KETORDO-236562 format. One record per residue: residue number from 0; x, y, z of N, C-alpha, C in turn. Coordinates in steps of 0.05 Angstrom, whole numbers. Last residue first. Example, Ala and Ser with C-alpha at 12.3 -4.5 7.8 and 13.67 -1.06 7.14 Angstrom:
KETORDO-236562
n 1	nc1 257	nc2 -45	nc3 142	cac1 273	cac2 -21	cac3 143	cc1 258	cc2 1	cc3 157
n 0	nc1 264	nc2 -114	nc3 156	cac1 246	cac2 -90	cac3 156	cc1 264	cc2 -66	cc3 156
//
This chain:
KETORDO-236562
n 226	nc1 -290	nc2 515	nc3 473	cac1 -310	cac2 513	cac3 451	cc1 -334	cc2 517	cc3 465
n 225	nc1 -249	nc2 512	nc3 514	cac1 -258	cac2 539	cac3 498	cc1 -279	cc2 537	cc3 483
n 224	nc1 -250	nc2 458	nc3 523	cac1 -257	cac2 475	cac3 544	cc1 -265	cc2 505	cc3 533
n 223	nc1 -222	nc2 443	nc3 472	cac1 -252	cac2 436	cac3 484	cc1 -263	cc2 454	cc3 506
n 222	nc1 -171	nc2 468	nc3 480	cac1 -193	cac2 471	cac3 457	cc1 -218	cc2 467	cc3 464
n 221	nc1 -151	nc2 438	nc3 523	cac1 -157	cac2 468	cac3 524	cc1 -175	cc2 474	cc3 505
n 220	nc1 -149	nc2 386	nc3 502	cac1 -162	cac2 392	cac3 525	cc1 -172	cc2 421	cc3 528
n 219	nc1 -114	nc2 394	nc3 461	cac1 -139	cac2 388	cac3 451	cc1 -160	cc2 394	cc3 479
n 218	nc1 -66	nc2 405	nc3 489	cac1 -82	cac2 427	cac3 473	cc1 -107	cc2 417	cc3 464
n 217	nc1 -56	nc2 354	nc3 514	cac1 -63	cac2 377	cac3 531	cc1 -74	cc2 399	cc3 517
n 216	nc1 -51	nc2 325	nc3 465	cac1 -76	cac2 317	cac3 482	cc1 -80	cc2 341	cc3 499
n 215	nc1 -2	nc2 343	nc3 450	cac1 -24	cac2 349	cac3 432	cc1 -48	cc2 346	cc3 443
n 214	nc1 28	nc2 327	nc3 489	cac1 24	cac2 361	cac3 491	cc1 1	cc2 365	cc3 470
n 213	nc1 33	nc2 277	nc3 480	cac1 23	cac2 287	cac3 505	cc1 14	cc2 314	cc3 501
n 212	nc1 50	nc2 274	nc3 431	cac1 29	cac2 263	cac3 433	cc1 11	cc2 275	cc3 458
n 211	nc1 103	nc2 294	nc3 439	cac1 88	cac2 311	cac3 425	cc1 57	cc2 301	cc3 428
n 210	nc1 125	nc2 250	nc3 475	cac1 121	cac2 280	cac3 486	cc1 104	cc2 295	cc3 469
n 209	nc1 120	nc2 207	nc3 439	cac1 103	cac2 208	cac3 465	cc1 101	cc2 239	cc3 475
n 208	nc1 154	nc2 223	nc3 397	cac1 127	cac2 218	cac3 392	cc1 108	cc2 219	cc3 415
n 207	nc1 201	nc2 225	nc3 430	cac1 194	cac2 250	cac3 414	cc1 163	cc2 247	cc3 407
n 206	nc1 207	nc2 172	nc3 444	cac1 206	cac2 194	cac3 465	cc1 191	cc2 218	cc3 455
n 205	nc1 206	nc2 145	nc3 397	cac1 186	cac2 142	cac3 415	cc1 185	cc2 164	cc3 434
n 204	nc1 258	nc2 157	nc3 372	cac1 233	cac2 172	cac3 366	cc1 210	cc2 165	cc3 383
n 203	nc1 314	nc2 162	nc3 409	cac1 293	cac2 140	cac3 407	cc1 267	cc2 156	cc3 394
n 202	nc1 370	nc2 181	nc3 385	cac1 346	cac2 186	cac3 403	cc1 322	cc2 175	cc3 394
n 201	nc1 439	nc2 165	nc3 371	cac1 413	cac2 158	cac3 370	cc1 390	cc2 169	cc3 392
n 200	nc1 487	nc2 195	nc3 342	cac1 477	cac2 194	cac3 370	cc1 446	cc2 189	cc3 369
n 199	nc1 511	nc2 199	nc3 293	cac1 513	cac2 175	cac3 306	cc1 502	cc2 173	cc3 336
n 198	nc1 501	nc2 249	nc3 267	cac1 525	cac2 246	cac3 278	cc1 531	cc2 223	cc3 299
n 197	nc1 453	nc2 237	nc3 248	cac1 475	cac2 243	cac3 228	cc1 504	cc2 239	cc3 240
n 196	nc1 424	nc2 235	nc3 296	cac1 426	cac2 217	cac3 279	cc1 452	cc2 215	cc3 260
n 195	nc1 425	nc2 295	nc3 305	cac1 437	cac2 274	cac3 324	cc1 443	cc2 247	cc3 311
n 194	nc1 393	nc2 311	nc3 259	cac1 421	cac2 319	cac3 259	cc1 436	cc2 300	cc3 281
n 193	nc1 347	nc2 284	nc3 274	cac1 357	cac2 278	cac3 246	cc1 388	cc2 286	cc3 249
n 192	nc1 329	nc2 313	nc3 321	cac1 336	cac2 282	cac3 320	cc1 352	cc2 275	cc3 295
n 191	nc1 325	nc2 361	nc3 302	cac1 349	cac2 357	cac3 323	cc1 351	cc2 330	cc3 321
n 190	nc1 277	nc2 353	nc3 271	cac1 303	cac2 364	cac3 261	cc1 329	cc2 358	cc3 274
n 189	nc1 242	nc2 338	nc3 310	cac1 249	cac2 320	cac3 289	cc1 276	cc2 326	cc3 271
n 188	nc1 240	nc2 385	nc3 334	cac1 249	cac2 364	cac3 350	cc1 257	cc2 346	cc3 331
n 187	nc1 217	nc2 423	nc3 295	cac1 245	cac2 425	cac3 309	cc1 256	cc2 403	cc3 327
n 186	nc1 169	nc2 395	nc3 292	cac1 187	cac2 394	cac3 270	cc1 215	cc2 401	cc3 278
n 185	nc1 148	nc2 410	nc3 344	cac1 150	cac2 382	cac3 332	cc1 168	cc2 378	cc3 312
n 184	nc1 143	nc2 464	nc3 335	cac1 162	cac2 451	cac3 353	cc1 169	cc2 424	cc3 348
n 183	nc1 102	nc2 463	nc3 293	cac1 127	cac2 473	cac3 288	cc1 147	cc2 464	cc3 308
n 182	nc1 60	nc2 444	nc3 325	cac1 70	cac2 430	cac3 305	cc1 97	cc2 437	cc3 295
n 181	nc1 53	nc2 486	nc3 362	cac1 61	cac2 457	cac3 373	cc1 73	cc2 445	cc3 348
n 180	nc1 40	nc2 523	nc3 325	cac1 63	cac2 525	cac3 336	cc1 70	cc2 500	cc3 349
n 179	nc1 -12	nc2 502	nc3 305	cac1 12	cac2 509	cac3 285	cc1 38	cc2 512	cc3 304
n 178	nc1 -41	nc2 496	nc3 352	cac1 -30	cac2 472	cac3 341	cc1 -10	cc2 477	cc3 321
n 177	nc1 -53	nc2 551	nc3 361	cac1 -34	cac2 538	cac3 381	cc1 -23	cc2 511	cc3 368
n 176	nc1 -88	nc2 560	nc3 314	cac1 -57	cac2 570	cac3 318	cc1 -39	cc2 559	cc3 337
n 175	nc1 -129	nc2 521	nc3 283	cac1 -118	cac2 526	cac3 311	cc1 -89	cc2 535	cc3 311
n 174	nc1 -137	nc2 511	nc3 230	cac1 -159	cac2 525	cac3 246	cc1 -153	cc2 532	cc3 276
n 173	nc1 -89	nc2 482	nc3 215	cac1 -96	cac2 507	cac3 210	cc1 -115	cc2 527	cc3 220
n 172	nc1 -106	nc2 430	nc3 237	cac1 -80	cac2 446	cac3 247	cc1 -84	cc2 475	cc3 239
n 171	nc1 -150	nc2 417	nc3 207	cac1 -150	cac2 417	cac3 236	cc1 -128	cc2 432	cc3 247
n 170	nc1 -128	nc2 415	nc3 153	cac1 -152	cac2 432	cac3 161	cc1 -153	cc2 439	cc3 191
n 169	nc1 -89	nc2 377	nc3 156	cac1 -84	cac2 405	cac3 150	cc1 -101	cc2 420	cc3 161
n 168	nc1 -122	nc2 333	nc3 167	cac1 -101	cac2 342	cac3 186	cc1 -93	cc2 369	cc3 178
n 167	nc1 -156	nc2 332	nc3 121	cac1 -169	cac2 336	cac3 146	cc1 -148	cc2 344	cc3 168
n 166	nc1 -115	nc2 324	nc3 79	cac1 -133	cac2 348	cac3 79	cc1 -147	cc2 351	cc3 107
n 165	nc1 -93	nc2 272	nc3 95	cac1 -77	cac2 296	cac3 97	cc1 -95	cc2 322	cc3 98
n 164	nc1 -118	nc2 224	nc3 90	cac1 -121	cac2 236	cac3 115	cc1 -113	cc2 266	cc3 116
n 163	nc1 -105	nc2 210	nc3 38	cac1 -135	cac2 209	cac3 45	cc1 -139	cc2 224	cc3 69
n 162	nc1 -50	nc2 212	nc3 38	cac1 -66	cac2 226	cac3 15	cc1 -94	cc2 229	cc3 28
n 161	nc1 -42	nc2 168	nc3 77	cac1 -33	cac2 196	cac3 86	cc1 -47	cc2 216	cc3 63
n 160	nc1 -60	nc2 123	nc3 46	cac1 -75	cac2 129	cac3 69	cc1 -67	cc2 159	cc3 81
n 159	nc1 -19	nc2 124	nc3 6	cac1 -45	cac2 131	cac3 -1	cc1 -61	cc2 135	cc3 25
n 158	nc1 30	nc2 113	nc3 38	cac1 26	cac2 141	cac3 22	cc1 -7	cc2 148	cc3 14
n 157	nc1 15	nc2 61	nc3 53	cac1 20	cac2 80	cac3 70	cc1 18	cc2 113	cc3 61
n 156	nc1 13	nc2 32	nc3 5	cac1 -12	cac2 36	cac3 21	cc1 -9	cc2 55	cc3 40
n 155	nc1 65	nc2 39	nc3 -19	cac1 41	cac2 50	cac3 -35	cc1 21	cc2 51	cc3 -14
n 154	nc1 101	nc2 22	nc3 25	cac1 102	cac2 45	cac3 14	cc1 75	cc2 57	cc3 -1
n 153	nc1 78	nc2 -36	nc3 23	cac1 81	cac2 -18	cac3 49	cc1 81	cc2 13	cc3 38
n 152	nc1 94	nc2 -49	nc3 -29	cac1 66	cac2 -54	cac3 -20	cc1 61	cc2 -36	cc3 5
n 151	nc1 155	nc2 -45	nc3 -25	cac1 134	cac2 -34	cac3 -44	cc1 107	cc2 -30	cc3 -34
n 150	nc1 166	nc2 -83	nc3 17	cac1 170	cac2 -53	cac3 18	cc1 154	cc2 -36	cc3 -2
n 149	nc1 149	nc2 -130	nc3 -7	cac1 131	cac2 -118	cac3 20	cc1 138	cc2 -93	cc3 24
n 148	nc1 185	nc2 -135	nc3 -50	cac1 154	cac2 -126	cac3 -54	cc1 138	cc2 -120	cc3 -31
n 147	nc1 232	nc2 -148	nc3 -21	cac1 227	cac2 -123	cac3 -33	cc1 199	cc2 -113	cc3 -38
n 146	nc1 239	nc2 -178	nc3 40	cac1 226	cac2 -180	cac3 16	cc1 221	cc2 -152	cc3 7
n 145	nc1 262	nc2 -169	nc3 90	cac1 281	cac2 -173	cac3 68	cc1 265	cc2 -173	cc3 42
n 144	nc1 254	nc2 -114	nc3 142	cac1 241	cac2 -138	cac3 124	cc1 260	cc2 -142	cc3 97
n 143	nc1 281	nc2 -76	nc3 171	cac1 258	cac2 -93	cac3 183	cc1 249	cc2 -113	cc3 166
n 142	nc1 319	nc2 -52	nc3 138	cac1 325	cac2 -59	cac3 167	cc1 307	cc2 -81	cc3 179
n 141	nc1 287	nc2 -28	nc3 102	cac1 309	cac2 -47	cac3 93	cc1 318	cc2 -63	cc3 120
n 140	nc1 263	nc2 9	nc3 127	cac1 248	cac2 -11	cac3 118	cc1 266	cc2 -31	cc3 111
n 139	nc1 302	nc2 48	nc3 142	cac1 282	cac2 37	cac3 161	cc1 272	cc2 9	cc3 153
n 138	nc1 311	nc2 64	nc3 86	cac1 336	cac2 50	cac3 106	cc1 323	cc2 35	cc3 127
n 137	nc1 264	nc2 87	nc3 77	cac1 273	cac2 64	cac3 63	cc1 292	cc2 51	cc3 77
n 136	nc1 263	nc2 131	nc3 116	cac1 240	cac2 113	cac3 114	cc1 249	cc2 88	cc3 99
n 135	nc1 306	nc2 162	nc3 101	cac1 305	cac2 151	cac3 125	cc1 286	cc2 129	cc3 126
n 134	nc1 294	nc2 176	nc3 46	cac1 320	cac2 162	cac3 54	cc1 316	cc2 144	cc3 80
n 133	nc1 243	nc2 208	nc3 59	cac1 245	cac2 182	cac3 42	cc1 271	cc2 161	cc3 48
n 132	nc1 263	nc2 249	nc3 85	cac1 246	cac2 229	cac3 97	cc1 247	cc2 203	cc3 84
n 131	nc1 294	nc2 277	nc3 44	cac1 306	cac2 269	cac3 68	cc1 287	cc2 244	cc3 83
n 130	nc1 259	nc2 281	nc3 5	cac1 283	cac2 261	cac3 -1	cc1 290	cc2 258	cc3 25
n 129	nc1 218	nc2 313	nc3 27	cac1 212	cac2 293	cac3 21	cc1 233	cc2 267	cc3 12
n 128	nc1 251	nc2 360	nc3 35	cac1 248	cac2 346	cac3 59	cc1 235	cc2 321	cc3 51
n 127	nc1 251	nc2 378	nc3 -20	cac1 275	cac2 378	cac3 -4	cc1 272	cc2 354	cc3 17
n 126	nc1 196	nc2 380	nc3 -35	cac1 212	cac2 357	cac3 -47	cc1 238	cc2 357	cc3 -33
n 125	nc1 178	nc2 422	nc3 -3	cac1 170	cac2 393	cac3 2	cc1 186	cc2 375	cc3 -10
n 124	nc1 211	nc2 465	nc3 -32	cac1 217	cac2 455	cac3 -2	cc1 206	cc2 428	cc3 5
n 123	nc1 187	nc2 461	nc3 -79	cac1 217	cac2 453	cac3 -78	cc1 221	cc2 447	cc3 -49
n 122	nc1 135	nc2 478	nc3 -67	cac1 139	cac2 449	cac3 -78	cc1 169	cc2 443	cc3 -77
n 121	nc1 145	nc2 529	nc3 -54	cac1 134	cac2 509	cac3 -30	cc1 139	cc2 484	cc3 -43
n 120	nc1 167	nc2 554	nc3 -101	cac1 181	cac2 550	cac3 -77	cc1 174	cc2 532	cc3 -59
n 119	nc1 118	nc2 548	nc3 -133	cac1 141	cac2 534	cac3 -141	cc1 165	cc2 529	cc3 -115
n 118	nc1 85	nc2 578	nc3 -109	cac1 74	cac2 554	cac3 -110	cc1 101	cc2 537	cc3 -117
n 117	nc1 106	nc2 631	nc3 -60	cac1 103	cac2 623	cac3 -89	cc1 96	cc2 592	cc3 -88
n 116	nc1 62	nc2 652	nc3 -5	cac1 88	cac2 639	cac3 -14	cc1 83	cc2 633	cc3 -46
n 115	nc1 28	nc2 708	nc3 19	cac1 30	cac2 685	cac3 3	cc1 56	cc2 675	cc3 -6
n 114	nc1 12	nc2 736	nc3 77	cac1 33	cac2 737	cac3 59	cc1 35	cc2 709	cc3 45
n 113	nc1 -39	nc2 773	nc3 107	cac1 -32	cac2 749	cac3 95	cc1 -14	cc2 749	cc3 72
n 112	nc1 -32	nc2 813	nc3 164	cac1 -30	cac2 811	cac3 135	cc1 -22	cc2 787	cc3 123
n 111	nc1 -26	nc2 807	nc3 216	cac1 -50	cac2 813	cac3 210	cc1 -52	cc2 813	cc3 177
n 110	nc1 40	nc2 828	nc3 212	cac1 20	cac2 818	cac3 232	cc1 -6	cc2 826	cc3 222
n 109	nc1 87	nc2 841	nc3 187	cac1 66	cac2 830	cac3 172	cc1 40	cc2 819	cc3 189
n 108	nc1 112	nc2 867	nc3 231	cac1 113	cac2 882	cac3 206	cc1 90	cc2 866	cc3 189
n 107	nc1 118	nc2 834	nc3 274	cac1 98	cac2 854	cac3 274	cc1 93	cc2 867	cc3 247
n 106	nc1 142	nc2 775	nc3 287	cac1 141	cac2 796	cac3 261	cc1 116	cc2 811	cc3 264
n 105	nc1 133	nc2 742	nc3 331	cac1 148	cac2 766	cac3 335	cc1 146	cc2 785	cc3 309
n 104	nc1 96	nc2 697	nc3 316	cac1 98	cac2 709	cac3 342	cc1 109	cc2 738	cc3 342
n 103	nc1 105	nc2 682	nc3 262	cac1 75	cac2 675	cac3 275	cc1 76	cc2 691	cc3 301
n 102	nc1 158	nc2 687	nc3 253	cac1 136	cac2 703	cac3 238	cc1 111	cc2 703	cc3 250
n 101	nc1 179	nc2 650	nc3 290	cac1 183	cac2 680	cac3 291	cc1 166	cc2 691	cc3 277
n 100	nc1 159	nc2 602	nc3 268	cac1 150	cac2 607	cac3 291	cc1 155	cc2 638	cc3 294
n 99	nc1 190	nc2 602	nc3 216	cac1 158	cac2 600	cac3 217	cc1 147	cc2 613	cc3 247
n 98	nc1 241	nc2 600	nc3 236	cac1 233	cac2 624	cac3 219	cc1 202	cc2 627	cc3 220
n 97	nc1 241	nc2 548	nc3 259	cac1 248	cac2 574	cac3 275	cc1 239	cc2 598	cc3 266
n 96	nc1 230	nc2 515	nc3 217	cac1 210	cac2 519	cac3 237	cc1 215	cc2 541	cc3 255
n 95	nc1 274	nc2 527	nc3 181	cac1 249	cac2 534	cac3 172	cc1 227	cc2 536	cc3 194
n 94	nc1 319	nc2 507	nc3 214	cac1 314	cac2 538	cac3 205	cc1 289	cc2 542	cc3 194
n 93	nc1 303	nc2 458	nc3 229	cac1 307	cac2 473	cac3 247	cc1 308	cc2 503	cc3 239
n 92	nc1 306	nc2 436	nc3 173	cac1 282	cac2 435	cac3 188	cc1 280	cc2 456	cc3 213
n 91	nc1 359	nc2 444	nc3 158	cac1 336	cac2 456	cac3 142	cc1 309	cc2 461	cc3 158
n 90	nc1 381	nc2 409	nc3 194	cac1 389	cac2 436	cac3 196	cc1 367	cc2 453	cc3 182
n 89	nc1 357	nc2 359	nc3 172	cac1 352	cac2 367	cac3 204	cc1 358	cc2 399	cc3 206
n 88	nc1 384	nc2 360	nc3 123	cac1 355	cac2 358	cac3 128	cc1 348	cc2 369	cc3 154
n 87	nc1 436	nc2 354	nc3 135	cac1 432	cac2 375	cac3 122	cc1 399	cc2 377	cc3 123
n 86	nc1 437	nc2 301	nc3 168	cac1 446	cac2 328	cac3 181	cc1 437	cc2 354	cc3 164
n 85	nc1 420	nc2 269	nc3 126	cac1 405	cac2 271	cac3 154	cc1 408	cc2 298	cc3 165
n 84	nc1 459	nc2 273	nc3 88	cac1 429	cac2 279	cac3 78	cc1 414	cc2 285	cc3 108
n 83	nc1 502	nc2 253	nc3 117	cac1 503	cac2 280	cac3 104	cc1 476	cc2 292	cc3 103
n 82	nc1 485	nc2 200	nc3 134	cac1 491	cac2 222	cac3 153	cc1 490	cc2 250	cc3 140
n 81	nc1 485	nc2 178	nc3 76	cac1 458	cac2 180	cac3 97	cc1 462	cc2 202	cc3 120
n 80	nc1 541	nc2 180	nc3 65	cac1 522	cac2 194	cac3 48	cc1 495	cc2 198	cc3 67
n 79	nc1 572	nc2 181	nc3 133	cac1 565	cac2 169	cac3 109	cc1 546	cc2 186	cc3 92
n 78	nc1 632	nc2 192	nc3 171	cac1 607	cac2 203	cac3 160	cc1 602	cc2 189	cc3 133
n 77	nc1 665	nc2 174	nc3 230	cac1 660	cac2 173	cac3 205	cc1 635	cc2 183	cc3 197
n 76	nc1 710	nc2 206	nc3 275	cac1 680	cac2 204	cac3 271	cc1 673	cc2 199	cc3 243
n 75	nc1 759	nc2 225	nc3 285	cac1 755	cac2 197	cac3 288	cc1 725	cc2 192	cc3 285
n 74	nc1 752	nc2 277	nc3 262	cac1 758	cac2 276	cac3 289	cc1 750	cc2 240	cc3 300
n 73	nc1 720	nc2 253	nc3 208	cac1 730	cac2 278	cac3 221	cc1 733	cc2 274	cc3 252
n 72	nc1 724	nc2 213	nc3 146	cac1 726	cac2 212	cac3 177	cc1 733	cc2 242	cc3 189
n 71	nc1 678	nc2 197	nc3 92	cac1 701	cac2 209	cac3 106	cc1 700	cc2 205	cc3 132
n 70	nc1 641	nc2 160	nc3 80	cac1 656	cac2 168	cac3 57	cc1 680	cc2 187	cc3 71
n 69	nc1 619	nc2 91	nc3 97	cac1 632	cac2 118	cac3 101	cc1 646	cc2 128	cc3 83
n 68	nc1 550	nc2 68	nc3 77	cac1 584	cac2 65	cac3 78	cc1 598	cc2 93	cc3 81
n 67	nc1 499	nc2 80	nc3 68	cac1 510	cac2 73	cac3 98	cc1 539	cc2 70	cc3 101
n 66	nc1 494	nc2 83	nc3 17	cac1 492	cac2 106	cac3 30	cc1 502	cc2 104	cc3 62
n 65	nc1 487	nc2 31	nc3 -2	cac1 517	cac2 43	cac3 -1	cc1 516	cc2 71	cc3 14
n 64	nc1 436	nc2 24	nc3 0	cac1 450	cac2 11	cac3 19	cc1 480	cc2 24	cc3 23
n 63	nc1 421	nc2 57	nc3 -48	cac1 413	cac2 61	cac3 -18	cc1 429	cc2 51	cc3 5
n 62	nc1 441	nc2 20	nc3 -88	cac1 453	cac2 48	cac3 -82	cc1 444	cc2 56	cc3 -57
n 61	nc1 407	nc2 -19	nc3 -80	cac1 438	cac2 -26	cac3 -79	cc1 449	cc2 -1	cc3 -72
n 60	nc1 354	nc2 0	nc3 -94	cac1 361	cac2 -7	cac3 -64	cc1 390	cc2 -12	cc3 -62
n 59	nc1 331	nc2 27	nc3 -134	cac1 358	cac2 31	cac3 -133	cc1 368	cc2 22	cc3 -104
n 58	nc1 278	nc2 20	nc3 -121	cac1 288	cac2 9	cac3 -145	cc1 315	cc2 8	cc3 -146
n 57	nc1 274	nc2 50	nc3 -77	cac1 272	cac2 20	cac3 -74	cc1 281	cc2 10	cc3 -100
n 56	nc1 277	nc2 101	nc3 -96	cac1 298	cac2 94	cac3 -82	cc1 298	cc2 60	cc3 -76
n 55	nc1 229	nc2 102	nc3 -128	cac1 252	cac2 104	cac3 -139	cc1 276	cc2 95	cc3 -123
n 54	nc1 190	nc2 98	nc3 -83	cac1 194	cac2 79	cac3 -100	cc1 218	cc2 79	cc3 -120
n 53	nc1 203	nc2 146	nc3 -62	cac1 206	cac2 123	cac3 -44	cc1 208	cc2 100	cc3 -64
n 52	nc1 190	nc2 188	nc3 -94	cac1 219	cac2 183	cac3 -89	cc1 223	cc2 154	cc3 -74
n 51	nc1 139	nc2 174	nc3 -99	cac1 151	cac2 171	cac3 -126	cc1 183	cc2 167	cc3 -122
n 50	nc1 115	nc2 193	nc3 -53	cac1 111	cac2 165	cac3 -62	cc1 133	cc2 157	cc3 -85
n 49	nc1 132	nc2 245	nc3 -52	cac1 143	cac2 229	cac3 -31	cc1 139	cc2 197	cc3 -41
n 48	nc1 100	nc2 267	nc3 -97	cac1 131	cac2 266	cac3 -98	cc1 143	cc2 246	cc3 -75
n 47	nc1 50	nc2 257	nc3 -72	cac1 57	cac2 246	cac3 -92	cc1 85	cc2 239	cc3 -101
n 46	nc1 57	nc2 296	nc3 -30	cac1 54	cac2 267	cac3 -26	cc1 60	cc2 251	cc3 -43
n 45	nc1 57	nc2 342	nc3 -65	cac1 80	cac2 339	cac3 -46	cc1 77	cc2 310	cc3 -40
n 44	nc1 13	nc2 342	nc3 -99	cac1 40	cac2 342	cac3 -109	cc1 60	cc2 330	cc3 -91
n 43	nc1 -29	nc2 345	nc3 -58	cac1 -26	cac2 320	cac3 -73	cc1 -3	cc2 321	cc3 -85
n 42	nc1 -14	nc2 397	nc3 -34	cac1 -12	cac2 369	cac3 -16	cc1 -12	cc2 345	cc3 -34
n 41	nc1 -25	nc2 427	nc3 -81	cac1 3	cac2 424	cac3 -71	cc1 7	cc2 399	cc3 -51
n 40	nc1 -79	nc2 424	nc3 -87	cac1 -61	cac2 411	cac3 -104	cc1 -34	cc2 410	cc3 -98
n 39	nc1 -99	nc2 446	nc3 -36	cac1 -101	cac2 417	cac3 -42	cc1 -82	cc2 404	cc3 -65
n 38	nc1 -79	nc2 497	nc3 -51	cac1 -67	cac2 482	cac3 -27	cc1 -72	cc2 451	cc3 -28
n 37	nc1 -103	nc2 534	nc3 -84	cac1 -79	cac2 517	cac3 -96	cc1 -66	cc2 498	cc3 -72
n 36	nc1 -140	nc2 563	nc3 -61	cac1 -148	cac2 547	cac3 -83	cc1 -127	cc2 528	cc3 -94
n 35	nc1 -116	nc2 590	nc3 -18	cac1 -132	cac2 571	cac3 -11	cc1 -138	cc2 552	cc3 -35
n 34	nc1 -48	nc2 604	nc3 -33	cac1 -76	cac2 613	cac3 -34	cc1 -87	cc2 587	cc3 -31
n 33	nc1 0	nc2 582	nc3 20	cac1 -9	cac2 586	cac3 -6	cc1 -36	cc2 597	cc3 -10
n 32	nc1 10	nc2 572	nc3 69	cac1 19	cac2 596	cac3 61	cc1 14	cc2 602	cc3 32
n 31	nc1 -6	nc2 520	nc3 77	cac1 -23	cac2 542	cac3 89	cc1 -13	cc2 569	cc3 81
n 30	nc1 35	nc2 491	nc3 56	cac1 16	cac2 497	cac3 39	cc1 -5	cc2 512	cc3 53
n 29	nc1 68	nc2 489	nc3 99	cac1 79	cac2 502	cac3 81	cc1 54	cc2 507	cc3 62
n 28	nc1 38	nc2 456	nc3 140	cac1 47	cac2 485	cac3 147	cc1 56	cc2 497	cc3 122
n 27	nc1 30	nc2 408	nc3 110	cac1 7	cac2 421	cac3 122	cc1 15	cc2 452	cc3 122
n 26	nc1 84	nc2 387	nc3 106	cac1 68	cac2 398	cac3 80	cc1 48	cc2 418	cc3 87
n 25	nc1 97	nc2 380	nc3 159	cac1 108	cac2 397	cac3 146	cc1 98	cc2 407	cc3 120
n 24	nc1 56	nc2 340	nc3 166	cac1 54	cac2 368	cac3 184	cc1 66	cc2 383	cc3 169
n 23	nc1 74	nc2 297	nc3 136	cac1 43	cac2 309	cac3 129	cc1 41	cc2 339	cc3 147
n 22	nc1 119	nc2 286	nc3 158	cac1 120	cac2 296	cac3 127	cc1 93	cc2 311	cc3 124
n 21	nc1 107	nc2 270	nc3 207	cac1 120	cac2 294	cac3 206	cc1 120	cc2 303	cc3 177
n 20	nc1 80	nc2 223	nc3 190	cac1 68	cac2 244	cac3 203	cc1 78	cc2 268	cc3 201
n 19	nc1 112	nc2 182	nc3 172	cac1 99	cac2 200	cac3 150	cc1 85	cc2 223	cc3 165
n 18	nc1 122	nc2 145	nc3 214	cac1 146	cac2 163	cac3 203	cc1 138	cc2 184	cc3 184
n 17	nc1 72	nc2 124	nc3 210	cac1 79	cac2 142	cac3 237	cc1 103	cc2 156	cc3 227
n 16	nc1 69	nc2 100	nc3 165	cac1 50	cac2 123	cac3 168	cc1 55	cc2 135	cc3 191
n 15	nc1 110	nc2 64	nc3 167	cac1 113	cac2 82	cac3 152	cc1 97	cc2 104	cc3 154
n 14	nc1 89	nc2 32	nc3 212	cac1 113	cac2 48	cac3 218	cc1 117	cc2 69	cc3 195
n 13	nc1 46	nc2 8	nc3 187	cac1 43	cac2 26	cac3 209	cc1 62	cc2 43	cc3 215
n 12	nc1 71	nc2 -22	nc3 146	cac1 55	cac2 -2	cac3 140	cc1 50	cc2 18	cc3 159
n 11	nc1 103	nc2 -55	nc3 177	cac1 118	cac2 -33	cac3 160	cc1 100	cc2 -12	cc3 151
n 10	nc1 65	nc2 -87	nc3 200	cac1 78	cac2 -71	cac3 221	cc1 97	cc2 -51	cc3 202
n 9	nc1 41	nc2 -113	nc3 154	cac1 26	cac2 -92	cac3 171	cc1 43	cc2 -74	cc3 189
n 8	nc1 86	nc2 -144	nc3 138	cac1 74	cac2 -119	cac3 120	cc1 58	cc2 -102	cc3 135
n 7	nc1 97	nc2 -176	nc3 180	cac1 117	cac2 -158	cac3 172	cc1 104	cc2 -137	cc3 156
n 6	nc1 47	nc2 -204	nc3 181	cac1 51	cac2 -189	cac3 204	cc1 78	cc2 -170	cc3 198
n 5	nc1 51	nc2 -229	nc3 134	cac1 29	cac2 -210	cac3 136	cc1 35	cc2 -192	cc3 158
n 4	nc1 99	nc2 -261	nc3 140	cac1 95	cac2 -236	cac3 121	cc1 76	cc2 -222	cc3 124
n 3	nc1 76	nc2 -294	nc3 179	cac1 101	cac2 -279	cac3 183	cc1 102	cc2 -256	cc3 168
n 2	nc1 36	nc2 -322	nc3 157	cac1 31	cac2 -304	cac3 174	cc1 55	cc2 -284	cc3 183
n 1	nc1 46	nc2 -327	nc3 87	cac1 48	cac2 -335	cac3 113	cc1 37	cc2 -315	cc3 131
n 0	nc1 9	nc2 -328	nc3 31	cac1 21	cac2 -311	cac3 46	cc1 24	cc2 -324	cc3 71
//
C-alpha cells in the first residue's frame, strides 16, 4: 500500500465518521421514544441498515453516478435524482425536527407523560434518512477516491466505529434535555443544507459543524457549572 492510498483511506474514514454524526444524532433522538429495552436493538438495526445501504450503493456505483444526471428542468434549473432525494430528505428532517421541538417545549397535553413510538415506525424513519445520508456519503466518496476497495473499507470501518460509540452518544444526549433541543436544531440545519444542495446552492458543512461544535461547547460549560 502506497502512502497516497493510506492517506486517502484515513481521510475517507474520518470524513465518513463526520458525515455520520447527523445519522447517529437522528437515530439517538428517534430511539429515545422507544421503551428502554428496545433502544439498543433499534440503534443496532439502524446503523446496520446504514452499512448495508452504503455497501449496496457501492455495488451499484454506476447507477449512483447516474443520479447526478439531469432528469428535468424547472425555470432553467435542472434537477437530478440526487437532487430530488436530498430535497425530500431535507424536508423530512425539517418536519421531524420541528415536530420534536414542539412536542418537547409546547405540547402541554403530553407534558410529563412518556409516549412511546412503535418499533416499526421508528425503523422506517431511520431507513428513510439512512438512504438520504448514504447517497450523499457515497457520492462524496466517489469524488474523493478512485479505488472502489478503499470506499468499501472506509464505509465498513466508519460504521463499525459509529456502532461502538452510538450508545454513549445516545445516553449523553438523552441525559441532558438542552442537548436534545440543540441536536434537533443541528438536524434542522442539516435539513436546510440538504435542500439548498438539492437546489445547487452549496452551503459548506464546515460552517454548520463549527457553529454546532461551538454551541455544544457552550452547553457543556453550562452543564459543568450546574454539576
